[in-house]
Short mmCIF file of the C-alpha atoms (twelve columns), coordinates in Angstrom:
data_MODEL
# 
_entry.id   MODEL 
# 
loop_
_atom_site.group_PDB 
_atom_site.id 
_atom_site.type_symbol 
_atom_site.label_atom_id 
_atom_site.label_alt_id 
_atom_site.label_comp_id 
_atom_site.label_asym_id 
_atom_site.label_seq_id 
_atom_site.Cartn_x 
_atom_site.Cartn_y 
_atom_site.Cartn_z 
_atom_site.pdbx_PDB_model_num 
ATOM 1   C CA . UNK A 1   72.440  -14.118 32.610 1 
ATOM 2   C CA . UNK A 2   71.670  -12.540 35.982 1 
ATOM 3   C CA . UNK A 3   68.626  -10.290 35.805 1 
ATOM 4   C CA . UNK A 4   68.741  -7.011  37.735 1 
ATOM 5   C CA . UNK A 5   66.282  -4.365  38.882 1 
ATOM 6   C CA . UNK A 6   67.299  -0.978  40.252 1 
ATOM 7   C CA . UNK A 7   64.992  0.942   42.549 1 
ATOM 8   C CA . UNK A 8   65.983  4.584   42.839 1 
ATOM 9   C CA . UNK A 9   67.466  4.427   39.368 1 
ATOM 10  C CA . UNK A 10  67.673  8.146   38.593 1 
ATOM 11  C CA . UNK A 11  69.750  9.344   41.587 1 
ATOM 12  C CA . UNK A 12  73.532  9.424   41.650 1 
ATOM 13  C CA . UNK A 13  73.674  6.011   43.309 1 
ATOM 14  C CA . UNK A 14  71.285  4.530   40.764 1 
ATOM 15  C CA . UNK A 15  73.025  5.915   37.731 1 
ATOM 16  C CA . UNK A 16  76.386  4.847   39.142 1 
ATOM 17  C CA . UNK A 17  75.391  1.194   39.346 1 
ATOM 18  C CA . UNK A 18  73.707  1.365   35.934 1 
ATOM 19  C CA . UNK A 19  76.916  2.617   34.327 1 
ATOM 20  C CA . UNK A 20  78.770  -0.327  35.834 1 
ATOM 21  C CA . UNK A 21  76.151  -2.968  35.014 1 
ATOM 22  C CA . UNK A 22  76.003  -1.910  31.360 1 
ATOM 23  C CA . UNK A 23  79.619  -3.113  31.105 1 
ATOM 24  C CA . UNK A 24  79.090  -6.303  33.137 1 
ATOM 25  C CA . UNK A 25  79.237  -9.442  30.980 1 
ATOM 26  C CA . UNK A 26  76.884  -11.490 33.203 1 
ATOM 27  C CA . UNK A 27  74.050  -8.966  33.748 1 
ATOM 28  C CA . UNK A 28  70.750  -8.383  31.982 1 
ATOM 29  C CA . UNK A 29  69.305  -5.050  33.192 1 
ATOM 30  C CA . UNK A 30  65.527  -5.569  33.327 1 
ATOM 31  C CA . UNK A 31  63.860  -2.716  35.199 1 
ATOM 32  C CA . UNK A 32  64.583  0.821   36.349 1 
ATOM 33  C CA . UNK A 33  62.250  2.190   39.027 1 
ATOM 34  C CA . UNK A 34  62.103  5.738   40.407 1 
ATOM 35  C CA . UNK A 35  59.754  8.429   41.734 1 
ATOM 36  C CA . UNK A 36  60.611  10.977  39.083 1 
ATOM 37  C CA . UNK A 37  61.102  11.075  35.305 1 
ATOM 38  C CA . UNK A 38  58.463  8.343   34.951 1 
ATOM 39  C CA . UNK A 39  58.016  7.035   31.424 1 
ATOM 40  C CA . UNK A 40  61.148  8.657   30.039 1 
ATOM 41  C CA . UNK A 41  63.897  6.511   28.546 1 
ATOM 42  C CA . UNK A 42  66.915  6.704   30.837 1 
ATOM 43  C CA . UNK A 43  68.986  8.173   28.031 1 
ATOM 44  C CA . UNK A 44  66.710  11.226  28.037 1 
ATOM 45  C CA . UNK A 45  67.344  11.776  31.745 1 
ATOM 46  C CA . UNK A 46  71.093  11.076  31.357 1 
ATOM 47  C CA . UNK A 47  72.076  11.815  27.727 1 
ATOM 48  C CA . UNK A 48  75.556  10.305  28.131 1 
ATOM 49  C CA . UNK A 49  73.796  6.898   28.069 1 
ATOM 50  C CA . UNK A 50  72.304  7.466   24.630 1 
ATOM 51  C CA . UNK A 51  72.790  4.243   22.710 1 
ATOM 52  C CA . UNK A 52  73.664  2.356   25.890 1 
ATOM 53  C CA . UNK A 53  70.433  2.309   27.919 1 
ATOM 54  C CA . UNK A 54  67.013  3.153   26.486 1 
ATOM 55  C CA . UNK A 55  64.989  1.427   29.203 1 
ATOM 56  C CA . UNK A 56  62.049  3.528   30.445 1 
ATOM 57  C CA . UNK A 57  61.863  4.728   34.026 1 
ATOM 58  C CA . UNK A 58  59.007  2.882   35.757 1 
ATOM 59  C CA . UNK A 59  56.792  3.990   38.607 1 
ATOM 60  C CA . UNK A 60  56.810  1.757   41.669 1 
ATOM 61  C CA . UNK A 61  53.179  0.716   41.032 1 
ATOM 62  C CA . UNK A 62  53.827  -0.300  37.405 1 
ATOM 63  C CA . UNK A 63  53.281  -4.071  37.048 1 
ATOM 64  C CA . UNK A 64  56.619  -4.304  35.222 1 
ATOM 65  C CA . UNK A 65  58.359  -2.890  38.296 1 
ATOM 66  C CA . UNK A 66  57.001  -5.763  40.406 1 
ATOM 67  C CA . UNK A 67  58.385  -8.470  38.146 1 
ATOM 68  C CA . UNK A 68  60.941  -10.715 39.949 1 
ATOM 69  C CA . UNK A 69  64.626  -10.465 39.128 1 
ATOM 70  C CA . UNK A 70  67.706  -12.259 40.421 1 
ATOM 71  C CA . UNK A 71  69.194  -9.136  42.034 1 
ATOM 72  C CA . UNK A 72  67.617  -5.908  43.275 1 
ATOM 73  C CA . UNK A 73  69.632  -2.788  44.087 1 
ATOM 74  C CA . UNK A 74  67.849  -0.398  46.447 1 
ATOM 75  C CA . UNK A 75  69.566  2.916   45.618 1 
ATOM 76  C CA . UNK A 76  67.166  4.616   47.987 1 
ATOM 77  C CA . UNK A 77  67.198  6.783   51.171 1 
ATOM 78  C CA . UNK A 78  66.861  5.383   54.682 1 
ATOM 79  C CA . UNK A 79  63.498  3.849   55.420 1 
ATOM 80  C CA . UNK A 80  62.753  2.621   51.884 1 
ATOM 81  C CA . UNK A 81  64.793  -0.572  52.000 1 
ATOM 82  C CA . UNK A 82  63.176  -1.857  55.165 1 
ATOM 83  C CA . UNK A 83  59.749  -1.406  53.551 1 
ATOM 84  C CA . UNK A 84  60.629  -3.173  50.278 1 
ATOM 85  C CA . UNK A 85  63.324  -5.778  50.991 1 
ATOM 86  C CA . UNK A 86  61.016  -8.424  52.432 1 
ATOM 87  C CA . UNK A 87  58.847  -8.565  49.281 1 
ATOM 88  C CA . UNK A 88  61.867  -8.721  46.957 1 
ATOM 89  C CA . UNK A 89  63.465  -11.467 49.066 1 
ATOM 90  C CA . UNK A 90  60.239  -13.425 48.964 1 
ATOM 91  C CA . UNK A 91  60.425  -13.345 45.150 1 
ATOM 92  C CA . UNK A 92  63.866  -14.976 45.380 1 
ATOM 93  C CA . UNK A 93  65.988  -11.888 44.795 1 
ATOM 94  C CA . UNK A 94  69.327  -11.049 46.312 1 
ATOM 95  C CA . UNK A 95  68.990  -7.533  47.708 1 
ATOM 96  C CA . UNK A 96  71.682  -4.885  48.081 1 
ATOM 97  C CA . UNK A 97  70.511  -1.792  49.961 1 
ATOM 98  C CA . UNK A 98  72.457  1.467   49.751 1 
ATOM 99  C CA . UNK A 99  70.947  3.013   52.893 1 
ATOM 100 C CA . UNK A 100 71.607  2.446   56.583 1 
ATOM 101 C CA . UNK A 101 68.580  0.168   56.963 1 
ATOM 102 C CA . UNK A 102 70.589  -3.080  56.817 1 
ATOM 103 C CA . UNK A 103 74.105  -2.055  57.845 1 
ATOM 104 C CA . UNK A 104 73.447  -3.332  61.355 1 
ATOM 105 C CA . UNK A 105 72.393  -6.765  62.594 1 
ATOM 106 C CA . UNK A 106 70.495  -5.730  65.718 1 
ATOM 107 C CA . UNK A 107 67.679  -3.301  66.535 1 
ATOM 108 C CA . UNK A 108 69.872  -1.690  69.181 1 
ATOM 109 C CA . UNK A 109 72.662  -0.887  66.729 1 
ATOM 110 C CA . UNK A 110 70.157  0.400   64.178 1 
ATOM 111 C CA . UNK A 111 68.525  2.618   66.799 1 
ATOM 112 C CA . UNK A 112 71.884  4.230   67.587 1 
ATOM 113 C CA . UNK A 113 72.365  4.997   63.905 1 
ATOM 114 C CA . UNK A 114 68.842  6.312   63.304 1 
ATOM 115 C CA . UNK A 115 68.968  8.420   66.471 1 
ATOM 116 C CA . UNK A 116 71.997  10.310  65.173 1 
ATOM 117 C CA . UNK A 117 69.874  11.312  62.185 1 
ATOM 118 C CA . UNK A 118 66.927  12.354  64.345 1 
ATOM 119 C CA . UNK A 119 64.767  9.629   62.821 1 
ATOM 120 C CA . UNK A 120 62.431  6.978   64.169 1 
ATOM 121 C CA . UNK A 121 64.661  4.490   65.946 1 
ATOM 122 C CA . UNK A 122 62.302  1.547   65.381 1 
ATOM 123 C CA . UNK A 123 63.265  -0.725  62.513 1 
ATOM 124 C CA . UNK A 124 60.522  -1.511  59.984 1 
ATOM 125 C CA . UNK A 125 61.709  -5.060  59.340 1 
ATOM 126 C CA . UNK A 126 63.434  -6.304  62.509 1 
ATOM 127 C CA . UNK A 127 62.924  -9.929  61.522 1 
ATOM 128 C CA . UNK A 128 65.474  -9.444  58.723 1 
ATOM 129 C CA . UNK A 129 68.223  -8.160  61.050 1 
ATOM 130 C CA . UNK A 130 70.704  -10.925 61.680 1 
ATOM 131 C CA . UNK A 131 70.050  -12.411 58.253 1 
ATOM 132 C CA . UNK A 132 71.828  -9.481  56.614 1 
ATOM 133 C CA . UNK A 133 75.539  -8.867  56.015 1 
ATOM 134 C CA . UNK A 134 77.548  -5.655  56.257 1 
ATOM 135 C CA . UNK A 135 78.714  -5.016  52.712 1 
ATOM 136 C CA . UNK A 136 82.386  -4.157  53.170 1 
ATOM 137 C CA . UNK A 137 83.873  -6.994  51.108 1 
ATOM 138 C CA . UNK A 138 87.414  -6.626  52.401 1 
ATOM 139 C CA . UNK A 139 86.253  -7.630  55.879 1 
ATOM 140 C CA . UNK A 140 83.140  -9.774  55.258 1 
ATOM 141 C CA . UNK A 141 83.597  -11.708 52.036 1 
ATOM 142 C CA . UNK A 142 82.483  -15.058 53.432 1 
ATOM 143 C CA . UNK A 143 79.271  -13.736 54.985 1 
ATOM 144 C CA . UNK A 144 78.418  -11.660 51.912 1 
ATOM 145 C CA . UNK A 145 78.771  -14.736 49.685 1 
ATOM 146 C CA . UNK A 146 76.243  -16.573 51.833 1 
ATOM 147 C CA . UNK A 147 73.768  -13.733 52.275 1 
ATOM 148 C CA . UNK A 148 70.628  -12.773 50.377 1 
ATOM 149 C CA . UNK A 149 70.537  -9.297  51.923 1 
ATOM 150 C CA . UNK A 150 73.493  -6.903  52.139 1 
ATOM 151 C CA . UNK A 151 73.627  -3.395  53.543 1 
ATOM 152 C CA . UNK A 152 76.087  -1.362  51.533 1 
ATOM 153 C CA . UNK A 153 78.457  0.647   53.796 1 
ATOM 154 C CA . UNK A 154 78.484  4.415   54.074 1 
ATOM 155 C CA . UNK A 155 81.093  6.258   51.998 1 
ATOM 156 C CA . UNK A 156 82.984  7.813   54.940 1 
ATOM 157 C CA . UNK A 157 82.803  4.469   56.743 1 
ATOM 158 C CA . UNK A 158 84.540  2.709   53.831 1 
ATOM 159 C CA . UNK A 159 87.433  5.102   53.832 1 
ATOM 160 C CA . UNK A 160 87.885  5.128   57.586 1 
ATOM 161 C CA . UNK A 161 87.407  1.397   58.224 1 
ATOM 162 C CA . UNK A 162 89.780  0.355   55.423 1 
ATOM 163 C CA . UNK A 163 92.315  2.900   56.649 1 
ATOM 164 C CA . UNK A 164 92.324  1.759   60.267 1 
ATOM 165 C CA . UNK A 165 91.328  -1.951  60.141 1 
ATOM 166 C CA . UNK A 166 94.837  -3.503  60.045 1 
ATOM 167 C CA . UNK A 167 96.086  -1.238  62.859 1 
ATOM 168 C CA . UNK A 168 93.006  -1.960  64.965 1 
ATOM 169 C CA . UNK A 169 93.314  -5.720  64.576 1 
ATOM 170 C CA . UNK A 170 97.028  -5.667  65.402 1 
ATOM 171 C CA . UNK A 171 96.527  -3.466  68.462 1 
ATOM 172 C CA . UNK A 172 98.910  -0.959  66.912 1 
ATOM 173 C CA . UNK A 173 96.923  2.162   67.926 1 
ATOM 174 C CA . UNK A 174 95.300  3.052   71.238 1 
ATOM 175 C CA . UNK A 175 91.561  2.488   70.709 1 
ATOM 176 C CA . UNK A 176 90.549  5.778   72.329 1 
ATOM 177 C CA . UNK A 177 93.022  7.887   70.374 1 
ATOM 178 C CA . UNK A 178 91.789  7.570   66.762 1 
ATOM 179 C CA . UNK A 179 90.912  10.726  64.869 1 
ATOM 180 C CA . UNK A 180 89.168  10.640  61.481 1 
ATOM 181 C CA . UNK A 181 89.434  13.933  59.623 1 
ATOM 182 C CA . UNK A 182 87.422  13.501  56.417 1 
ATOM 183 C CA . UNK A 183 86.816  15.619  53.340 1 
ATOM 184 C CA . UNK A 184 84.208  14.917  50.660 1 
ATOM 185 C CA . UNK A 185 83.060  16.391  47.378 1 
ATOM 186 C CA . UNK A 186 79.549  17.756  46.934 1 
ATOM 187 C CA . UNK A 187 78.162  14.726  45.076 1 
ATOM 188 C CA . UNK A 188 78.013  13.035  48.471 1 
ATOM 189 C CA . UNK A 189 74.932  15.150  49.200 1 
ATOM 190 C CA . UNK A 190 73.038  13.412  46.366 1 
ATOM 191 C CA . UNK A 191 71.081  14.718  43.410 1 
ATOM 192 C CA . UNK A 192 68.318  16.631  45.176 1 
ATOM 193 C CA . UNK A 193 68.615  20.432  45.118 1 
ATOM 194 C CA . UNK A 194 69.522  22.048  48.444 1 
ATOM 195 C CA . UNK A 195 70.196  25.745  49.198 1 
ATOM 196 C CA . UNK A 196 73.544  24.928  50.840 1 
ATOM 197 C CA . UNK A 197 74.683  23.093  47.692 1 
ATOM 198 C CA . UNK A 198 73.433  25.755  45.257 1 
ATOM 199 C CA . UNK A 199 76.440  26.931  43.195 1 
ATOM 200 C CA . UNK A 200 76.767  30.445  44.757 1 
ATOM 201 C CA . UNK A 201 76.649  28.957  48.252 1 
ATOM 202 C CA . UNK A 202 79.155  26.194  47.486 1 
ATOM 203 C CA . UNK A 203 81.692  27.807  45.126 1 
ATOM 204 C CA . UNK A 204 84.953  28.486  47.051 1 
ATOM 205 C CA . UNK A 205 83.199  27.374  50.255 1 
ATOM 206 C CA . UNK A 206 84.567  24.754  52.674 1 
ATOM 207 C CA . UNK A 207 82.844  23.743  55.888 1 
ATOM 208 C CA . UNK A 208 82.593  21.099  58.538 1 
ATOM 209 C CA . UNK A 209 79.164  19.612  59.259 1 
ATOM 210 C CA . UNK A 210 77.292  17.331  61.652 1 
ATOM 211 C CA . UNK A 211 79.744  18.083  64.390 1 
ATOM 212 C CA . UNK A 212 77.170  16.873  66.907 1 
ATOM 213 C CA . UNK A 213 77.566  13.334  65.577 1 
ATOM 214 C CA . UNK A 214 77.794  11.865  62.089 1 
ATOM 215 C CA . UNK A 215 75.794  8.712   61.382 1 
ATOM 216 C CA . UNK A 216 78.764  6.846   59.838 1 
ATOM 217 C CA . UNK A 217 80.581  6.881   63.164 1 
ATOM 218 C CA . UNK A 218 78.389  3.937   64.264 1 
ATOM 219 C CA . UNK A 219 79.686  1.760   61.441 1 
ATOM 220 C CA . UNK A 220 83.313  2.713   61.931 1 
ATOM 221 C CA . UNK A 221 83.299  2.103   65.678 1 
ATOM 222 C CA . UNK A 222 81.416  -1.188  65.369 1 
ATOM 223 C CA . UNK A 223 83.798  -2.637  62.787 1 
ATOM 224 C CA . UNK A 224 86.974  -1.432  64.487 1 
ATOM 225 C CA . UNK A 225 85.803  -2.601  67.909 1 
ATOM 226 C CA . UNK A 226 85.139  -6.065  66.485 1 
ATOM 227 C CA . UNK A 227 88.613  -6.193  64.966 1 
ATOM 228 C CA . UNK A 228 90.323  -4.840  68.091 1 
ATOM 229 C CA . UNK A 229 88.399  -7.098  70.482 1 
ATOM 230 C CA . UNK A 230 87.619  -4.072  72.659 1 
ATOM 231 C CA . UNK A 231 85.720  -0.808  72.451 1 
ATOM 232 C CA . UNK A 232 87.186  1.453   69.794 1 
ATOM 233 C CA . UNK A 233 86.040  5.080   69.840 1 
ATOM 234 C CA . UNK A 234 86.878  7.724   67.240 1 
ATOM 235 C CA . UNK A 235 86.765  11.503  66.984 1 
ATOM 236 C CA . UNK A 236 85.211  12.116  63.565 1 
ATOM 237 C CA . UNK A 237 84.929  15.327  61.560 1 
ATOM 238 C CA . UNK A 238 83.332  15.578  58.115 1 
ATOM 239 C CA . UNK A 239 84.057  18.453  55.758 1 
ATOM 240 C CA . UNK A 240 82.635  19.263  52.350 1 
ATOM 241 C CA . UNK A 241 84.745  21.044  49.709 1 
ATOM 242 C CA . UNK A 242 83.804  22.396  46.246 1 
ATOM 243 C CA . UNK A 243 84.829  19.380  44.201 1 
ATOM 244 C CA . UNK A 244 82.467  16.955  42.511 1 
ATOM 245 C CA . UNK A 245 83.580  13.570  43.818 1 
ATOM 246 C CA . UNK A 246 86.117  11.928  46.071 1 
ATOM 247 C CA . UNK A 247 86.854  11.412  49.755 1 
ATOM 248 C CA . UNK A 248 90.125  12.019  51.539 1 
ATOM 249 C CA . UNK A 249 90.230  10.739  55.126 1 
ATOM 250 C CA . UNK A 250 93.287  11.569  57.204 1 
ATOM 251 C CA . UNK A 251 93.358  9.111   60.099 1 
ATOM 252 C CA . UNK A 252 95.479  9.447   63.222 1 
ATOM 253 C CA . UNK A 253 96.157  7.245   66.213 1 
ATOM 254 C CA . UNK A 254 98.651  6.942   69.066 1 
ATOM 255 C CA . UNK A 255 101.049 4.043   68.529 1 
ATOM 256 C CA . UNK A 256 100.942 1.482   71.339 1 
ATOM 257 C CA . UNK A 257 104.455 0.279   70.516 1 
ATOM 258 C CA . UNK A 258 107.372 1.462   68.424 1 
ATOM 259 C CA . UNK A 259 106.917 0.898   64.686 1 
ATOM 260 C CA . UNK A 260 108.537 2.216   61.533 1 
ATOM 261 C CA . UNK A 261 106.758 3.145   58.333 1 
ATOM 262 C CA . UNK A 262 108.201 0.004   56.778 1 
ATOM 263 C CA . UNK A 263 106.751 -2.095  59.615 1 
ATOM 264 C CA . UNK A 264 103.264 -0.652  59.096 1 
ATOM 265 C CA . UNK A 265 103.426 -0.980  55.312 1 
ATOM 266 C CA . UNK A 266 104.285 -4.654  55.713 1 
ATOM 267 C CA . UNK A 267 101.377 -5.118  58.153 1 
ATOM 268 C CA . UNK A 268 98.920  -3.416  55.776 1 
ATOM 269 C CA . UNK A 269 100.119 -5.298  52.691 1 
ATOM 270 C CA . UNK A 270 99.736  -8.597  54.511 1 
ATOM 271 C CA . UNK A 271 96.253  -7.694  55.778 1 
ATOM 272 C CA . UNK A 272 95.057  -6.727  52.311 1 
ATOM 273 C CA . UNK A 273 96.944  -9.389  50.376 1 
ATOM 274 C CA . UNK A 274 93.659  -10.861 49.073 1 
ATOM 275 C CA . UNK A 275 91.898  -7.538  48.544 1 
ATOM 276 C CA . UNK A 276 92.387  -6.451  44.943 1 
ATOM 277 C CA . UNK A 277 90.882  -2.995  45.423 1 
ATOM 278 C CA . UNK A 278 93.078  -1.798  48.260 1 
ATOM 279 C CA . UNK A 279 96.485  -0.354  47.322 1 
ATOM 280 C CA . UNK A 280 99.205  0.569   49.824 1 
ATOM 281 C CA . UNK A 281 101.682 3.406   49.311 1 
ATOM 282 C CA . UNK A 282 104.575 4.880   51.314 1 
ATOM 283 C CA . UNK A 283 104.409 8.427   52.634 1 
ATOM 284 C CA . UNK A 284 106.694 9.621   49.800 1 
ATOM 285 C CA . UNK A 285 104.127 8.642   47.082 1 
ATOM 286 C CA . UNK A 286 102.476 11.518  45.237 1 
ATOM 287 C CA . UNK A 287 98.935  10.201  45.718 1 
ATOM 288 C CA . UNK A 288 95.732  12.217  45.658 1 
ATOM 289 C CA . UNK A 289 92.018  11.976  45.039 1 
ATOM 290 C CA . UNK A 290 92.360  12.015  41.239 1 
ATOM 291 C CA . UNK A 291 94.150  8.681   41.378 1 
ATOM 292 C CA . UNK A 292 90.971  6.849   42.451 1 
ATOM 293 C CA . UNK A 293 88.457  8.968   40.477 1 
ATOM 294 C CA . UNK A 294 85.975  6.739   38.670 1 
ATOM 295 C CA . UNK A 295 87.506  3.571   40.163 1 
ATOM 296 C CA . UNK A 296 86.671  1.071   42.881 1 
ATOM 297 C CA . UNK A 297 90.089  1.395   44.487 1 
ATOM 298 C CA . UNK A 298 90.988  2.608   47.956 1 
ATOM 299 C CA . UNK A 299 94.475  4.081   48.091 1 
ATOM 300 C CA . UNK A 300 96.110  4.090   51.503 1 
ATOM 301 C CA . UNK A 301 99.189  6.236   52.170 1 
ATOM 302 C CA . UNK A 302 101.088 5.117   55.279 1 
ATOM 303 C CA . UNK A 303 103.034 7.471   57.529 1 
ATOM 304 C CA . UNK A 304 104.572 7.166   61.011 1 
ATOM 305 C CA . UNK A 305 105.598 10.260  62.939 1 
ATOM 306 C CA . UNK A 306 108.381 9.126   65.267 1 
ATOM 307 C CA . UNK A 307 108.521 12.532  66.969 1 
ATOM 308 C CA . UNK A 308 104.936 12.291  68.307 1 
ATOM 309 C CA . UNK A 309 104.530 8.530   68.255 1 
ATOM 310 C CA . UNK A 310 101.506 8.744   65.983 1 
ATOM 311 C CA . UNK A 311 100.353 6.627   63.062 1 
ATOM 312 C CA . UNK A 312 98.926  8.612   60.166 1 
ATOM 313 C CA . UNK A 313 96.966  6.993   57.297 1 
ATOM 314 C CA . UNK A 314 95.582  8.981   54.397 1 
ATOM 315 C CA . UNK A 315 92.724  7.071   52.734 1 
ATOM 316 C CA . UNK A 316 91.406  7.996   49.266 1 
ATOM 317 C CA . UNK A 317 88.252  6.697   47.607 1 
ATOM 318 C CA . UNK A 318 85.763  7.862   45.028 1 
ATOM 319 C CA . UNK A 319 82.614  8.373   47.129 1 
ATOM 320 C CA . UNK A 320 80.344  7.374   44.223 1 
ATOM 321 C CA . UNK A 321 82.344  4.204   43.440 1 
ATOM 322 C CA . UNK A 322 84.129  2.468   46.318 1 
ATOM 323 C CA . UNK A 323 81.886  4.548   48.580 1 
ATOM 324 C CA . UNK A 324 78.698  3.489   46.820 1 
ATOM 325 C CA . UNK A 325 78.068  1.837   43.400 1 
ATOM 326 C CA . UNK A 326 81.455  0.115   43.132 1 
ATOM 327 C CA . UNK A 327 81.069  -1.551  46.531 1 
ATOM 328 C CA . UNK A 328 77.496  -2.511  45.573 1 
ATOM 329 C CA . UNK A 329 78.704  -4.280  42.431 1 
ATOM 330 C CA . UNK A 330 81.566  -5.921  44.338 1 
ATOM 331 C CA . UNK A 331 78.932  -7.272  46.739 1 
ATOM 332 C CA . UNK A 332 76.743  -8.485  43.905 1 
ATOM 333 C CA . UNK A 333 79.689  -10.333 42.392 1 
ATOM 334 C CA . UNK A 334 80.330  -12.128 45.674 1 
ATOM 335 C CA . UNK A 335 76.650  -12.950 46.247 1 
ATOM 336 C CA . UNK A 336 76.256  -14.337 42.715 1 
ATOM 337 C CA . UNK A 337 79.456  -16.373 42.692 1 
ATOM 338 C CA . UNK A 338 81.256  -14.206 40.150 1 
ATOM 339 C CA . UNK A 339 84.868  -13.076 40.349 1 
ATOM 340 C CA . UNK A 340 84.949  -10.181 42.832 1 
ATOM 341 C CA . UNK A 341 86.552  -7.846  40.303 1 
ATOM 342 C CA . UNK A 342 84.169  -8.565  37.383 1 
ATOM 343 C CA . UNK A 343 83.067  -5.281  35.778 1 
ATOM 344 C CA . UNK A 344 85.231  -3.296  38.221 1 
ATOM 345 C CA . UNK A 345 88.877  -3.951  37.421 1 
ATOM 346 C CA . UNK A 346 89.650  -0.685  35.678 1 
ATOM 347 C CA . UNK A 347 91.973  2.194   36.600 1 
ATOM 348 C CA . UNK A 348 89.432  5.023   36.635 1 
ATOM 349 C CA . UNK A 349 89.838  8.405   34.954 1 
ATOM 350 C CA . UNK A 350 92.749  10.855  34.985 1 
ATOM 351 C CA . UNK A 351 92.872  13.798  35.109 1 
# 
């Protein structure tokens, strides 16, 4: 059995991976580490896990929290992973970090990301950059399989990259014309209480945010530029709406050559032929966010507007699954030599 430790176990990202690992046939969950709820059994913090997980929440300085495991999930904010990954790697662990600390393989790329958040642009573990892999399995399976350190992608980045990757690689859209118009539920803000996410401030409220520059833009532009073989720049807008979970990204780009919807569907189905969690639908399909809720799937709806010469892709994911814990488990499966779909191949919940 593969032993696993989760650091940041009581946040939404932590509980998401715990829920998945409890159903994984090859995993032995050994330690849950967090800053809050210390000493409590996890089922007391999250009663829906009563009878499924009674492990206590450990403080970071508890000797049991330092015990080596085969895999460590860092379900932690930016800055934590770069301070902890080196020690866990030295113990022989494979490390999957949820934050932006290891999504980039150079100090320059990391500095661009951190600067957008107004944070220190110096990386705390620069010697690890270049050894890490970007954890979007659909594009980087081979490298993830060979890596001991994976940076899980951002939730918006997953939806936008998967939605535009085939078109970018094929040169189907002008690389300076892409628009990513993205909507997320409030769980994307995490578990911590914030005045703007207090129920009276959020109920029936929709708003755009970080219009000055969202941090996930760095990931999207880097991946699409690599695929396109030239600089790919996007106009990105993030909105939050009063739903719990889910992301809908409507992606636009100017076609560089005539193409029908059938042409683009064929291109996308060929590109994702070996990607079990990406599903392609025509524009006539009645697809929405509920159809990926609780699942690791990304549903892509393909549309071509012949009147304006634009490609339109609508990308749906569950931000807490394919946008977070589901991708993390998919990466673990690849790193540990398991089938990529193990513990993930389920349809989700409806309604």
